[in-house]
Structure formats: C-alpha cells, structure tokens
Backbone as a printed PyTorch tensor [residue, N CA C, xyz], in Angstrom:
tensor([[[-130.4490,   42.5170,  115.3310],
         [-130.3250,   42.4370,  116.7300],
         [-129.0480,   42.2930,  117.4230]],

        [[-128.2320,   41.4970,  116.6560],
         [-126.8460,   41.4330,  116.9970],
         [-125.8650,   42.7520,  117.1240]],

        [[-126.1990,   43.5080,  116.1690],
         [-125.6690,   44.8980,  115.8000],
         [-126.0030,   45.7800,  117.1210]],

        [[-127.2920,   45.8460,  117.5140],
         [-127.8980,   46.6650,  118.4240],
         [-127.3480,   46.1680,  119.9160]],

        [[-126.9810,   44.8750,  120.1410],
         [-126.4700,   44.5580,  121.1460],
         [-124.8750,   44.9550,  121.3420]],

        [[-124.1840,   44.8360,  120.1960],
         [-122.8110,   45.2010,  120.2840],
         [-122.6880,   46.7480,  120.5630]],

        [[-123.7420,   47.4520,  119.9010],
         [-123.6570,   48.9280,  120.2010],
         [-123.9320,   49.1760,  121.6000]],

        [[-124.8900,   48.5950,  122.3510],
         [-125.1090,   48.5960,  123.7360],
         [-123.8360,   48.5090,  124.5610]],

        [[-123.1840,   47.3030,  124.3900],
         [-122.1950,   47.0350,  124.9620],
         [-120.9940,   47.9720,  124.7530]],

        [[-120.6970,   48.4370,  123.7060],
         [-119.6840,   49.3690,  123.2140],
         [-119.8450,   50.7260,  124.2640]],

        [[-121.1910,   51.1190,  124.3920],
         [-121.4210,   52.2250,  125.1440],
         [-121.2050,   52.0240,  126.6660]],

        [[-121.7190,   50.8040,  127.2220],
         [-121.4310,   50.5090,  128.5590],
         [-120.1060,   50.3120,  128.8170]],

        [[-119.2490,   49.7890,  127.8570],
         [-117.7420,   49.6200,  128.1690],
         [-117.1490,   50.8280,  128.3590]],

        [[-117.4170,   51.7020,  127.2850],
         [-116.8000,   53.2120,  127.2470],
         [-117.1880,   53.9490,  128.6590]],

        [[-118.2460,   53.7730,  129.0410],
         [-118.6940,   54.4660,  130.1090],
         [-117.9340,   53.9180,  131.3400]],

        [[-117.8520,   52.6080,  131.4460],
         [-116.7570,   52.1530,  132.6340],
         [-115.5240,   52.6190,  132.5330]],

        [[-114.9940,   52.5920,  131.2880],
         [-113.6080,   53.2100,  131.2060],
         [-113.5930,   54.7180,  131.7920]],

        [[-114.6300,   55.3140,  131.4750],
         [-114.5430,   56.8320,  132.0770],
         [-114.6820,   56.7070,  133.5860]],

        [[-115.5300,   55.7550,  133.8710],
         [-115.7880,   55.8910,  135.5160],
         [-114.3840,   55.3730,  136.1230]],

        [[-113.7560,   54.4450,  135.5760],
         [-112.6030,   53.8640,  135.8640],
         [-111.5150,   55.1180,  136.0370]],

        [[-111.2960,   55.8270,  135.0030],
         [-110.3580,   56.9550,  135.2260],
         [-110.8070,   58.0340,  136.1580]],

        [[-112.0720,   58.2140,  136.2610],
         [-112.4350,   59.3240,  137.2420],
         [-112.1830,   58.8260,  138.6170]],

        [[-112.1170,   57.5860,  139.0060],
         [-111.7500,   57.1870,  140.3400],
         [-110.3450,   56.7540,  140.5180]],

        [[-109.6440,   56.7650,  139.4410],
         [-108.2070,   56.4330,  139.6250],
         [-107.9350,   55.1540,  139.4960]],

        [[-108.9060,   54.3070,  138.8670],
         [-108.5880,   52.7720,  138.7180],
         [-108.0750,   52.3380,  137.4830]],

        [[-107.6500,   53.1160,  136.6440],
         [-107.0460,   52.6330,  135.5100],
         [-105.8330,   53.5230,  135.2270]],

        [[-104.9260,   53.0760,  134.4130],
         [-103.6620,   53.9440,  134.1450],
         [-103.8430,   54.9720,  133.0110]],

        [[-104.5400,   56.0720,  133.4690],
         [-104.8980,   56.9060,  132.4310],
         [-104.7890,   58.2170,  133.2140]],

        [[-104.7970,   59.4920,  132.4240],
         [-104.5910,   60.6940,  133.1110],
         [-106.1170,   60.9680,  133.7500]],

        [[-106.0990,   61.4670,  135.1530],
         [-107.2690,   61.8770,  135.8580],
         [-107.1460,   63.1840,  136.1580]],

        [[-108.3770,   63.9020,  136.3010],
         [-108.5120,   65.3970,  136.5790],
         [-109.3330,   65.4330,  137.9660]],

        [[-108.7410,   66.2950,  138.7970],
         [-109.0650,   66.4810,  140.1020],
         [-110.0640,   67.8340,  140.0310]],

        [[-111.3420,   67.8380,  140.5000],
         [-111.9410,   69.0780,  140.4680],
         [-112.2170,   69.5860,  141.8790]],

        [[-112.0810,   70.9600,  142.0910],
         [-112.4700,   71.4180,  143.3310],
         [-113.3860,   72.5340,  143.2650]],

        [[-114.4770,   72.6200,  144.2600],
         [-115.1560,   73.5740,  144.2900],
         [-114.8760,   74.7440,  145.2320]],

        [[-114.6910,   75.8500,  144.7430],
         [-114.2640,   77.0040,  145.5720],
         [-114.9430,   78.1750,  145.8850]],

        [[-115.1580,   78.5230,  147.3070],
         [-116.0430,   79.7160,  147.4490],
         [-115.3060,   80.6660,  148.2690]],

        [[-115.2910,   82.0120,  147.7200],
         [-114.3730,   82.9490,  148.1360],
         [-115.1820,   84.2520,  148.5150]],

        [[-114.7560,   84.8960,  149.7790],
         [-115.3600,   86.1350,  150.3140],
         [-113.9820,   87.0800,  150.4860]],

        [[-114.0440,   88.1850,  150.0380],
         [-113.0890,   88.9320,  150.1030],
         [-113.2780,   90.4190,  150.2010]],

        [[-112.4690,   91.2000,  150.9060],
         [-112.3580,   92.6720,  150.7150],
         [-111.1080,   93.0560,  150.7360]],

        [[-110.2220,   92.6280,  149.8400],
         [-108.8030,   92.7710,  149.7780],
         [-108.3470,   94.0170,  149.5630]],

        [[-107.5350,   94.8120,  150.3540],
         [-106.9810,   96.1070,  150.3710],
         [-106.0610,   96.3980,  149.0920]],

        [[-106.0190,   97.5270,  148.6460],
         [-105.3090,   97.8430,  147.5980],
         [-103.8290,   98.1520,  147.9050]],

        [[-102.9170,   98.1560,  147.0020],
         [-101.4580,   98.3540,  147.0820],
         [-100.9260,   97.9070,  148.3630]],

        [[-101.0770,   96.5640,  148.4340],
         [-100.1990,   95.7690,  149.5920],
         [ -99.0710,   94.7430,  149.0790]],

        [[ -98.8390,   94.8800,  147.7860],
         [ -97.8900,   94.0840,  147.3740],
         [ -96.4840,   94.2430,  148.1030]],

        [[ -96.0340,   93.1130,  148.5850],
         [ -94.6820,   93.3430,  149.4500],
         [ -94.9150,   93.5400,  150.7540]],

        [[ -96.0910,   93.4380,  151.2870],
         [ -96.6320,   93.5470,  152.6710],
         [ -96.2830,   92.2010,  153.2230]],

        [[ -96.0930,   92.2010,  154.6790],
         [ -95.8750,   90.8740,  155.3280],
         [ -96.8390,   90.1860,  155.9880]],

        [[ -96.6250,   88.9890,  156.1470],
         [ -97.7090,   88.2330,  156.8070],
         [ -97.0130,   87.0350,  157.8560]],

        [[ -97.9520,   86.4940,  158.4130],
         [ -97.3130,   85.4960,  159.4210],
         [ -98.6400,   84.4100,  159.5840]],

        [[ -98.3110,   83.1730,  159.6190],
         [ -99.1280,   82.1870,  159.8480],
         [ -99.4340,   81.9470,  161.1850]],

        [[-100.6700,   81.8570,  161.5310],
         [-101.0870,   81.7090,  162.7700],
         [-100.8170,   80.4980,  163.4850]],

        [[-100.6590,   80.4070,  164.7770],
         [-100.5500,   78.9760,  165.5290],
         [-101.5900,   78.1610,  165.1230]],

        [[-101.3120,   76.8720,  164.9240],
         [-102.4090,   75.9770,  164.5370],
         [-103.3760,   75.7640,  165.9180]],

        [[-104.5480,   75.4410,  165.2780],
         [-105.7140,   75.1980,  166.3420],
         [-105.4140,   73.7940,  167.0080]],

        [[-106.0260,   73.8390,  168.3650],
         [-105.6230,   72.6040,  169.1280],
         [-105.7490,   71.2490,  168.3280]],

        [[-104.8220,   70.3750,  168.3600],
         [-105.0320,   69.0520,  167.8480],
         [-104.6660,   69.0200,  166.3830]],

        [[-103.9270,   70.3220,  166.0460],
         [-103.4340,   70.2490,  164.2580],
         [-102.0580,   70.6800,  164.5330]],

        [[-101.4220,   70.8560,  165.7130],
         [ -99.7920,   70.8430,  165.7020],
         [ -99.0920,   69.7000,  165.5000]],

        [[ -98.9250,   69.5070,  164.2200],
         [ -98.2660,   68.1180,  163.8370],
         [ -97.2970,   68.6070,  162.6050]],

        [[ -96.5550,   67.4270,  162.4130],
         [ -95.7430,   67.4580,  161.1420],
         [ -96.7690,   67.6150,  159.7380]],

        [[ -97.7280,   67.2040,  159.8000],
         [ -98.8190,   67.1810,  158.7080],
         [ -99.1950,   68.7030,  158.5510]],

        [[ -99.5120,   69.3170,  159.5720],
         [ -99.8630,   70.8020,  159.7520],
         [ -98.7140,   71.5770,  159.0870]],

        [[ -97.3500,   71.3980,  159.5310],
         [ -96.1680,   72.0530,  159.0280],
         [ -96.1270,   71.9020,  157.5750]],

        [[ -96.4410,   70.7640,  157.1340],
         [ -96.1070,   70.4800,  155.7340],
         [ -97.1460,   71.1780,  154.8780]],

        [[ -98.5380,   71.3950,  155.4180],
         [ -99.5120,   72.2140,  154.5870],
         [ -99.3610,   73.6840,  154.7860]],

        [[ -98.6730,   73.9130,  156.0680],
         [ -98.5000,   75.4770,  156.0890],
         [ -97.3550,   75.9120,  154.9160]],

        [[ -96.3750,   75.0090,  154.8140],
         [ -95.2160,   75.2710,  153.6900],
         [ -96.0050,   75.4580,  152.4730]],

        [[ -96.9210,   74.6840,  152.1350],
         [ -97.6520,   74.8530,  150.8460],
         [ -98.2370,   75.9920,  150.8300]],

        [[ -98.9350,   76.7120,  151.7840],
         [ -99.5590,   77.7270,  151.8590],
         [ -98.4960,   78.8970,  151.6650]],

        [[ -97.4370,   78.7690,  152.3250],
         [ -96.3080,   79.8050,  152.1330],
         [ -95.7990,   79.9700,  150.7730]],

        [[ -95.8530,   78.9660,  150.0900],
         [ -95.3440,   79.0090,  148.6490],
         [ -96.2100,   79.5510,  147.7320]],

        [[ -97.5550,   79.3240,  148.0810],
         [ -98.7180,   79.9680,  147.1920],
         [ -98.8110,   81.3840,  147.5120]],

        [[ -98.7370,   81.9130,  148.7700],
         [ -98.8360,   83.2060,  149.0160],
         [ -97.5910,   84.2050,  148.5570]],

        [[ -96.4100,   83.3340,  148.3590],
         [ -95.2580,   84.2490,  147.9190],
         [ -95.6020,   84.5360,  146.3290]],

        [[ -96.4280,   83.6920,  145.6770],
         [ -96.8490,   84.0900,  144.5020],
         [ -97.5800,   85.0220,  143.9940]],

        [[ -98.3830,   85.5420,  145.2170],
         [ -99.4280,   86.6260,  145.0510],
         [ -98.7630,   88.0140,  145.6420]],

        [[ -97.4900,   87.9580,  145.9290],
         [ -96.8230,   89.3730,  146.2450],
         [ -96.7070,   89.5800,  147.6540]],

        [[ -96.8920,   88.5860,  148.5850],
         [ -96.6810,   89.0370,  150.1060],
         [ -95.5510,   88.2980,  150.5930]],

        [[ -94.7530,   88.6830,  151.4620],
         [ -93.6500,   88.0010,  152.0180],
         [ -94.0430,   87.6240,  153.5250]],

        [[ -93.1970,   86.5970,  154.0400],
         [ -93.3950,   86.3220,  155.3460],
         [ -92.6350,   86.9200,  156.3590]],

        [[ -93.2070,   87.5600,  157.3820],
         [ -92.3970,   88.4460,  158.3880],
         [ -91.4360,   87.5290,  158.9590]],

        [[ -90.2620,   88.0770,  159.2970],
         [ -89.0890,   87.3480,  160.0050],
         [ -88.9370,   87.8800,  161.3250]],

        [[ -88.4110,   87.0600,  162.0720],
         [ -88.1570,   87.3950,  163.4860],
         [ -89.3630,   87.8700,  164.2780]],

        [[ -88.8670,   89.1170,  164.8450],
         [ -89.9680,   89.9680,  165.7510],
         [ -90.7350,   90.9750,  165.0740]],

        [[ -90.4920,   91.0090,  163.7150],
         [ -91.2320,   91.9850,  162.8040],
         [ -92.8020,   91.8350,  162.8740]],

        [[ -93.4510,   92.7560,  163.1050],
         [ -94.7950,   92.6660,  163.1700],
         [ -95.3010,   92.5920,  161.7210]],

        [[ -96.2830,   91.6500,  161.3420],
         [ -96.7070,   91.5910,  160.1300],
         [ -98.0130,   92.3570,  159.8390]],

        [[ -98.3000,   92.4910,  158.4830],
         [ -99.2980,   93.1500,  158.1820],
         [-100.5340,   92.2930,  158.2170]],

        [[-100.5000,   91.0760,  157.8150],
         [-101.6420,   90.1610,  157.7660],
         [-101.2200,   88.9450,  158.5840]],

        [[-102.2690,   88.3300,  159.0780],
         [-102.2320,   87.1630,  159.6560],
         [-102.9660,   86.0620,  159.0940]],

        [[-102.3120,   84.9450,  158.7750],
         [-102.9470,   83.7940,  157.7290],
         [-103.3140,   82.6400,  158.7350]],

        [[-104.6240,   82.2930,  158.6830],
         [-104.7400,   80.8770,  159.1560],
         [-105.5420,   79.9120,  158.4640]],

        [[-105.4260,   78.6680,  158.7490],
         [-106.2250,   77.6780,  157.8870],
         [-106.3950,   76.4290,  158.6540]],

        [[-107.5540,   75.7200,  158.5100],
         [-107.9890,   74.3910,  158.8640],
         [-108.2260,   73.7580,  157.7970]],

        [[-108.2100,   72.4680,  158.0310],
         [-108.4390,   71.2210,  156.9750],
         [-109.1450,   70.1440,  157.7410]],

        [[-109.9750,   69.4200,  156.7720],
         [-110.6380,   68.2050,  157.3530],
         [-110.9140,   67.2710,  156.1070]],

        [[-111.4600,   66.0610,  156.2470],
         [-111.8460,   65.0870,  155.3180],
         [-112.9860,   64.1660,  155.8160]],

        [[-113.8860,   64.5380,  156.3110],
         [-115.0350,   63.7170,  156.8510],
         [-115.5730,   62.8690,  155.9350]],

        [[-116.0910,   61.7700,  156.3090],
         [-116.7280,   60.7850,  155.3110],
         [-118.1570,   61.0950,  155.2670]],

        [[-118.7250,   60.9060,  153.9990],
         [-120.0100,   61.0290,  153.9370],
         [-120.6330,   59.9420,  152.8400]],

        [[-121.6730,   59.5850,  152.7050],
         [-122.2060,   58.5830,  151.6740],
         [-122.4430,   59.1750,  150.4850]],

        [[-121.8070,   58.5370,  149.3040],
         [-122.0250,   59.2450,  147.9580],
         [-122.7560,   58.1980,  147.0070]],

        [[-122.6950,   58.3180,  145.8950],
         [-123.3830,   57.2580,  144.9340],
         [-122.2130,   57.2900,  143.6380]],

        [[-122.0930,   56.1480,  143.1330],
         [-121.5410,   56.1000,  141.8290],
         [-122.0250,   55.0220,  140.8070]],

        [[-121.8930,   55.0300,  139.7790],
         [-122.2630,   54.0440,  138.7770],
         [-121.4720,   52.9780,  138.6000]],

        [[-122.1770,   51.6640,  138.3640],
         [-121.5040,   50.5400,  138.1100],
         [-122.2720,   49.6340,  137.2520]],

        [[-121.7090,   48.7460,  136.5380],
         [-122.5770,   47.7700,  135.5990],
         [-123.1940,   46.7650,  136.5720]],

        [[-124.4200,   46.4840,  136.2960],
         [-125.0450,   45.5320,  137.0850],
         [-125.6270,   44.1440,  136.1470]],

        [[-125.3100,   43.1040,  136.3690],
         [-125.5690,   42.0100,  135.3360],
         [-126.4290,   41.1380,  136.0660]],

        [[-127.8190,   41.1930,  135.7910],
         [-128.7790,   40.0630,  136.4620],
         [-128.5670,   38.8280,  136.1020]],

        [[-127.8990,   38.4090,  135.1500],
         [-127.3870,   37.0110,  134.9320],
         [-126.5300,   36.4330,  136.1770]],

        [[-125.6150,   37.3350,  136.4640],
         [-124.5390,   36.9370,  137.6300],
         [-125.2170,   37.4140,  138.9430]],

        [[-126.2220,   38.1620,  138.9070],
         [-126.9150,   38.6890,  140.1080],
         [-125.7810,   39.5070,  141.0440]],

        [[-125.2120,   40.2970,  140.4160],
         [-124.3700,   41.2530,  141.0880],
         [-123.5520,   42.4010,  140.2180]],

        [[-123.0370,   43.2580,  140.7710],
         [-122.4130,   44.4170,  140.0720],
         [-121.1200,   43.8980,  139.3180]],

        [[-121.0900,   44.3860,  138.2020],
         [-119.7440,   44.2570,  137.3340],
         [-118.9730,   45.4800,  137.5690]],

        [[-117.6570,   45.4720,  138.2040],
         [-116.9690,   46.5230,  138.5500],
         [-116.2500,   46.9870,  137.1540]],

        [[-115.8230,   48.2660,  136.9940],
         [-115.1480,   48.5990,  135.7900],
         [-113.8800,   48.1680,  135.3620]],

        [[-113.1580,   47.4980,  136.5840],
         [-111.8880,   46.9070,  136.0220],
         [-111.9990,   45.4300,  136.1630]],

        [[-113.2550,   44.9010,  136.1560],
         [-113.3080,   43.4680,  136.0640],
         [-113.1100,   42.9270,  134.6020]],

        [[-113.0950,   41.6670,  134.3350],
         [-113.0580,   41.1580,  132.9720],
         [-114.4880,   41.1100,  132.5040]],

        [[-114.7950,   41.9080,  131.4030],
         [-116.0430,   41.9150,  130.8330],
         [-116.1230,   41.2040,  129.5230]],

        [[-117.2300,   40.4560,  129.2100],
         [-117.1930,   39.7120,  128.0260],
         [-118.7000,   40.1010,  127.3570]],

        [[-118.7170,   40.1430,  125.8770],
         [-119.8780,   40.3220,  125.4350],
         [-120.9470,   39.2780,  125.8700]],

        [[-120.8520,   38.1230,  125.7690],
         [-121.6980,   37.1720,  126.2890],
         [-121.0920,   35.9920,  126.7580]],

        [[-121.6420,   35.5760,  127.7680],
         [-120.9970,   34.1070,  128.3540],
         [-121.0150,   33.0980,  127.4120]],

        [[-120.0270,   32.4360,  126.9370],
         [-120.0630,   31.3490,  126.1900],
         [-120.2810,   31.7710,  124.5240]],

        [[-119.9330,   33.0280,  124.2700],
         [-120.0350,   33.5810,  122.9900],
         [-121.3200,   34.3360,  122.5890]],

        [[-121.6250,   34.2720,  121.4640],
         [-122.8680,   35.1550,  121.2550],
         [-124.2150,   34.6520,  121.6550]],

        [[-124.3540,   33.7120,  121.7100],
         [-125.5730,   33.0230,  122.1130],
         [-125.4730,   31.8690,  123.4860]],

        [[-126.6540,   31.7770,  124.2220],
         [-126.6490,   30.9000,  125.3210],
         [-128.0370,   30.2510,  125.3130]],

        [[-128.0280,   29.0720,  124.8460],
         [-129.2770,   28.3230,  125.1560],
         [-130.1400,   28.6940,  123.8740]],

        [[-129.5820,   28.9350,  122.7570],
         [-130.3900,   29.3440,  121.6530],
         [-131.0300,   30.8100,  121.6050]],

        [[-130.4360,   31.6140,  122.6180],
         [-131.1770,   32.9500,  122.8020],
         [-129.8970,   34.0900,  123.0000]],

        [[-130.2880,   35.2990,  123.0050],
         [-129.1210,   36.2230,  123.2440],
         [-129.2160,   36.4670,  124.5430]],

        [[-127.8910,   36.8090,  125.1710],
         [-127.6970,   37.2630,  126.4480],
         [-127.8370,   38.6910,  126.6980]],

        [[-128.8790,   39.1080,  127.3620],
         [-128.9090,   40.5690,  127.5430],
         [-127.8430,   41.4050,  128.2880]],

        [[-127.5510,   42.6110,  127.7020],
         [-126.5250,   43.4960,  128.2450],
         [-126.6930,   43.8720,  129.7610]],

        [[-125.7820,   44.1910,  130.5170],
         [-126.0650,   44.4130,  131.7840],
         [-126.4480,   46.0260,  131.7060]],

        [[-127.2530,   46.3280,  132.9320],
         [-127.3970,   47.7810,  133.2700],
         [-126.5740,   48.4900,  134.0200]],

        [[-126.4800,   49.8360,  133.9620],
         [-125.6930,   50.7030,  134.7550],
         [-126.7000,   51.1670,  136.0120]],

        [[-126.3350,   50.9050,  137.0890],
         [-127.1080,   51.3460,  138.2740],
         [-126.1060,   52.0580,  139.2810]],

        [[-126.8560,   52.9290,  140.1530],
         [-126.3670,   53.6970,  141.0880],
         [-126.1010,   52.7790,  142.3310]],

        [[-125.0540,   52.9540,  142.9890],
         [-124.6270,   52.1630,  144.1450],
         [-123.9890,   53.1200,  145.2850]],

        [[-124.0320,   52.8230,  146.6280],
         [-123.6210,   53.6690,  147.6720],
         [-122.0710,   53.3880,  147.7860]],

        [[-121.5030,   54.4570,  147.8750],
         [-120.0960,   54.6090,  148.1930],
         [-119.7730,   55.4600,  149.2610]],

        [[-118.5480,   55.2480,  149.9610],
         [-118.1060,   56.0470,  150.9730],
         [-117.1530,   57.2400,  150.2170]],

        [[-117.3960,   58.4790,  150.6050],
         [-116.6780,   59.6060,  149.9480],
         [-116.0520,   60.6450,  151.0320]],

        [[-114.7130,   60.9440,  150.8290],
         [-114.1720,   61.6230,  151.5510],
         [-114.1020,   63.2750,  151.0850]],

        [[-114.5860,   64.0130,  151.9380],
         [-114.9520,   65.4200,  151.6380],
         [-113.5550,   66.2380,  151.9160]],

        [[-112.6310,   66.0960,  151.2920],
         [-111.4790,   66.9380,  151.3230],
         [-111.6060,   68.4430,  151.5050]],

        [[-111.4160,   69.1250,  152.4920],
         [-111.7450,   70.5720,  152.4500],
         [-110.5060,   71.5310,  153.1660]],

        [[-110.1950,   72.3050,  152.6180],
         [-109.1930,   73.4370,  153.4010],
         [-110.0100,   74.7930,  153.2330]],

        [[-109.7330,   75.6180,  154.2200],
         [-110.2480,   76.9700,  154.5460],
         [-109.0650,   77.8590,  154.8890]],

        [[-108.8990,   78.8820,  154.2530],
         [-107.8140,   79.9710,  154.4260],
         [-108.4860,   81.0830,  154.8850]],

        [[-107.8940,   81.7280,  155.8390],
         [-108.5060,   83.0340,  156.2780],
         [-107.2480,   83.9210,  156.3740]],

        [[-107.3590,   85.1760,  155.8080],
         [-106.2730,   86.1390,  156.0680],
         [-107.1240,   87.3090,  156.7500]],

        [[-106.2910,   87.9270,  157.9900],
         [-106.9560,   88.9160,  158.5670],
         [-105.8120,   90.1010,  158.4820]],

        [[-106.4390,   91.3280,  158.2460],
         [-105.6690,   92.6320,  158.1670],
         [-105.5530,   93.1210,  159.5120]],

        [[-104.4460,   93.0690,  160.0850],
         [-104.1720,   93.3710,  161.5910],
         [-104.2580,   94.6950,  162.0270]],

        [[-103.8900,   95.6790,  160.9310],
         [-104.1010,   97.0520,  161.3610],
         [-105.5160,   97.5880,  161.5440]],

        [[-106.3680,   96.8790,  160.5890],
         [-107.9780,   97.1890,  160.7790],
         [-108.5510,   96.2370,  161.6180]],

        [[-107.9040,   95.0480,  161.9330],
         [-108.5200,   94.2490,  162.7120],
         [-109.6210,   93.4760,  161.9640]],

        [[-109.6120,   93.3250,  160.6610],
         [-110.7830,   92.6970,  160.0230],
         [-110.3660,   91.5810,  159.0570]],

        [[-111.0840,   90.8320,  159.0230],
         [-110.9100,   89.6720,  158.0190],
         [-111.0760,   90.1960,  156.6490]],

        [[-110.1690,   89.9940,  155.7690],
         [-110.0470,   90.4160,  154.4380],
         [-110.2810,   89.4810,  153.2820]],

        [[-109.9230,   88.2600,  153.7590],
         [-109.9070,   87.0900,  152.7390],
         [-110.3170,   85.7980,  153.4430]],

        [[-111.3690,   85.1160,  152.9050],
         [-111.6630,   83.7460,  153.3500],
         [-112.1520,   82.8470,  152.2090]],

        [[-111.4810,   81.6310,  151.9010],
         [-111.7880,   80.8420,  150.8540],
         [-111.8360,   79.3050,  151.3130]],

        [[-112.8260,   78.6010,  150.8820],
         [-112.9770,   77.2680,  151.2120],
         [-112.9320,   76.5010,  149.7780]],

        [[-111.9860,   75.4830,  149.8390],
         [-111.8330,   74.6210,  148.6630],
         [-112.1980,   73.3030,  149.2230]],

        [[-113.0470,   72.7360,  148.2020],
         [-113.4890,   71.2000,  148.5990],
         [-113.3730,   70.2320,  147.4470]],

        [[-112.8080,   69.0710,  147.6740],
         [-112.6110,   68.0340,  146.6330],
         [-113.0420,   66.6830,  147.2460]],

        [[-113.7850,   65.8740,  146.3360],
         [-114.1920,   64.5940,  147.1170],
         [-113.2240,   63.4370,  146.4410]],

        [[-112.8980,   62.4880,  147.3130],
         [-112.2980,   61.3540,  146.8050],
         [-113.0040,   60.2280,  147.3780]],

        [[-112.9070,   59.0050,  146.6980],
         [-113.2220,   57.8480,  147.2310],
         [-112.6240,   57.0190,  148.5260]],

        [[-111.2210,   57.6210,  148.5560],
         [-110.3950,   57.0610,  149.8010],
         [-109.9450,   58.1750,  150.4610]],

        [[-109.2660,   57.8740,  151.5900],
         [-108.6470,   58.8990,  152.5220],
         [-107.1620,   59.2220,  151.9700]],

        [[-107.4220,   60.4130,  151.0690],
         [-106.1940,   60.8880,  150.3430],
         [-105.7370,   62.2410,  150.4210]],

        [[-106.0310,   62.9820,  151.8510],
         [-105.8470,   64.2340,  151.9980],
         [-104.6200,   64.8490,  151.6070]],

        [[-103.4390,   64.2110,  151.9530],
         [-102.1150,   64.5750,  151.8570],
         [-101.7790,   64.7260,  150.2460]],

        [[-102.3840,   63.8910,  149.4470],
         [-102.2800,   63.9500,  148.0620],
         [-103.1750,   65.0460,  147.4740]],

        [[-103.9420,   65.3080,  148.0240],
         [-105.1880,   66.1910,  147.4630],
         [-104.7770,   67.6520,  147.8210]],

        [[-104.3540,   67.7980,  149.0720],
         [-103.8460,   69.2140,  149.6400],
         [-103.2170,   70.0800,  148.6090]],

        [[-102.3500,   69.7410,  147.8670],
         [-101.5290,   70.5880,  146.8930],
         [-102.5230,   71.3200,  146.1370]],

        [[-103.4270,   70.4980,  145.5450],
         [-104.4020,   70.9180,  144.7410],
         [-105.3830,   71.9370,  145.3440]],

        [[-105.6280,   71.7620,  146.5630],
         [-106.5280,   72.5180,  147.4590],
         [-105.9420,   73.9210,  147.6420]],

        [[-104.7600,   73.9360,  147.7450],
         [-103.9500,   75.2050,  148.0790],
         [-103.9640,   75.9790,  146.8140]],

        [[-103.5690,   75.2650,  145.7140],
         [-103.8070,   75.6970,  144.2990],
         [-105.0210,   76.5130,  144.1210]],

        [[-106.0220,   75.8190,  144.4400],
         [-107.5260,   76.1050,  144.2060],
         [-107.7460,   77.5670,  144.9360]],

        [[-107.3540,   77.4530,  146.3000],
         [-107.7330,   78.4820,  147.3170],
         [-107.1060,   79.8620,  146.5660]],

        [[-105.7200,   79.7360,  145.9720],
         [-105.2200,   80.9480,  145.6020],
         [-105.3260,   81.1720,  143.9590]],

        [[-106.1220,   80.2960,  143.4350],
         [-106.3370,   80.5340,  141.9540],
         [-107.1350,   81.7410,  141.6810]],

        [[-106.4260,   82.7140,  140.9180],
         [-107.0450,   84.0470,  140.4860],
         [-107.2040,   84.8840,  141.5670]],

        [[-106.3250,   84.6900,  142.7850],
         [-106.4260,   85.7180,  143.9230],
         [-106.5350,   87.0590,  143.5460]],

        [[-107.2140,   87.9270,  144.3680],
         [-108.1010,   87.3560,  145.4200],
         [-109.4210,   87.0000,  145.0200]],

        [[-109.8150,   87.1030,  143.7590],
         [-111.0980,   86.7030,  143.2620],
         [-112.1900,   87.7680,  143.4890]],

        [[-113.4380,   87.4650,  143.1720],
         [-114.5380,   88.2120,  143.4090],
         [-115.1700,   87.8650,  144.7900]],

        [[-115.7750,   88.9920,  145.5990],
         [-116.3780,   88.8420,  146.6450],
         [-117.6970,   87.9120,  146.5210]],

        [[-117.8280,   86.6820,  147.1460],
         [-118.9220,   85.9790,  146.9060],
         [-118.9880,   84.9660,  145.7730]],

        [[-117.6750,   84.8370,  145.3950],
         [-117.4890,   83.9500,  144.1240],
         [-117.6110,   82.5800,  144.5920]],

        [[-118.3960,   81.7140,  143.6390],
         [-118.1310,   80.2550,  143.8470],
         [-117.9450,   79.6520,  142.4510]],

        [[-116.8990,   78.9030,  142.2950],
         [-116.4280,   78.3850,  141.1070],
         [-115.9260,   77.0330,  141.2680]],

        [[-115.6630,   76.3930,  140.0260],
         [-115.0940,   74.9210,  140.0650],
         [-113.9520,   75.0150,  139.1640]],

        [[-112.6760,   74.5190,  139.8890],
         [-111.3550,   74.4410,  138.9110],
         [-111.2750,   73.1340,  138.8060]],

        [[-110.3890,   72.9180,  138.0000],
         [-109.7560,   71.2700,  137.5140],
         [-108.2870,   71.3910,  137.4600]],

        [[-107.5940,   70.4090,  137.9760],
         [-106.1400,   70.2490,  137.7540],
         [-105.7660,   68.6950,  137.3200]],

        [[-104.7760,   68.4800,  136.6550],
         [-104.4260,   67.1380,  136.1850],
         [-103.8140,   66.6070,  137.4980]],

        [[-104.4300,   65.4740,  137.9050],
         [-103.8310,   64.8760,  139.0180],
         [-102.7710,   64.0380,  138.6440]],

        [[-101.5330,   64.1320,  139.0250],
         [-100.4360,   63.2770,  138.7250],
         [-100.0000,   62.4420,  139.8080]]])
C-alpha cells in the first residue's frame, strides 16, 4: 500500500512541475504556443516590391503601437518586401490590430481535502503530514481538480492590401493565451507566428511553438 501511495504522489508532483513550467512559475524552459489562421491570395513575382504600414486606428497611435510596427517591419523585410521611402507610392499597404481581452479559463491544481483547499504547484508539498502515518492510518494523496482562472487572449491580426488591384491579398491572425497581462512580451512571438511560412496556404489553421525566453 505504501508503494502505491508513493507512486501516486510521484505522478502528482511530476504533473505539478509540468503545470508550473507551463505557466512560467518555475525556473525552467517554457514554450509559447500560438494558433494561426491565414487567408491569402498572394501575387507572384513580387519580391523586392515596396510596402507602407497604414496609420494606426483611433486610440492605437502610441509608442506601444510604433514598437509593434517596428517588429512587423523586421519580419516583412525577411520575406522579400522593402518599405517605401519618402513620397514613393508603395505596392502594398500593411495594417495591423492587436488586443488582449480577458476571459475565464481553467487550469489544474492539486486539491487536498485534509487541508480543505488547493495546493498550488509552487507550494511546499510533503508526502504525509507528520510522516508516513497519521493517527495509525495512511494520509490519502490529494486529487487534481480544475479551477477557474483569468486568461488573457493575446491577439495580432496583420492585413496586406495590394494597392494596384485594390484587393486584400493576405490576412493572418495569431492568438496566444497567458495567465497575466503580458502582451508586450508575447508580441514578438505573435509577429513571428504571423509570418511563419509566409504566405502559407489559403484557409490554413495551424499551431506553432516558440521557446519563450
């Protein structure tokens, strides 16, 4: 019986460590996952063509917006387009919007009925209170339960319009969830996700992962 309980605890502790890493609660390498949806009708033979980033929408003309615009400039440069200079009329117009609304999500935590409350992954966990036994009997291991949490839905949408044809030729949305308001930290990865495999397939939905440093 003792061996069975130890195995059960080992599994729970291992799962707690994974949860801690997933939410950035422990000093370990974490992975950031982004869901990407792409629609495109990208024209051929446009390498070296120019683009211009559209003025921000109302309320987004800020230093934050300009920082994200610079990230997009760097990413577009790697796919073969060049930013139009001065009064030069560009071939493409690039626009983007971002947000991180809060929604309710769920996460797993350890629940110990003996202490009548959740044991968080970063808390001090022991096999038994007072050793292997308590009052002549074994102390039952806590269960893993789902608890509600606030989740920030970090989202970036990039749209590219072909000005000569006046048609939208690229639109991609990247989403990644975090437990806290960390949009500035997540944005570089959302930009990378948008241009991952550019221009991609029309109607493509995929998940990409990056090591979050």
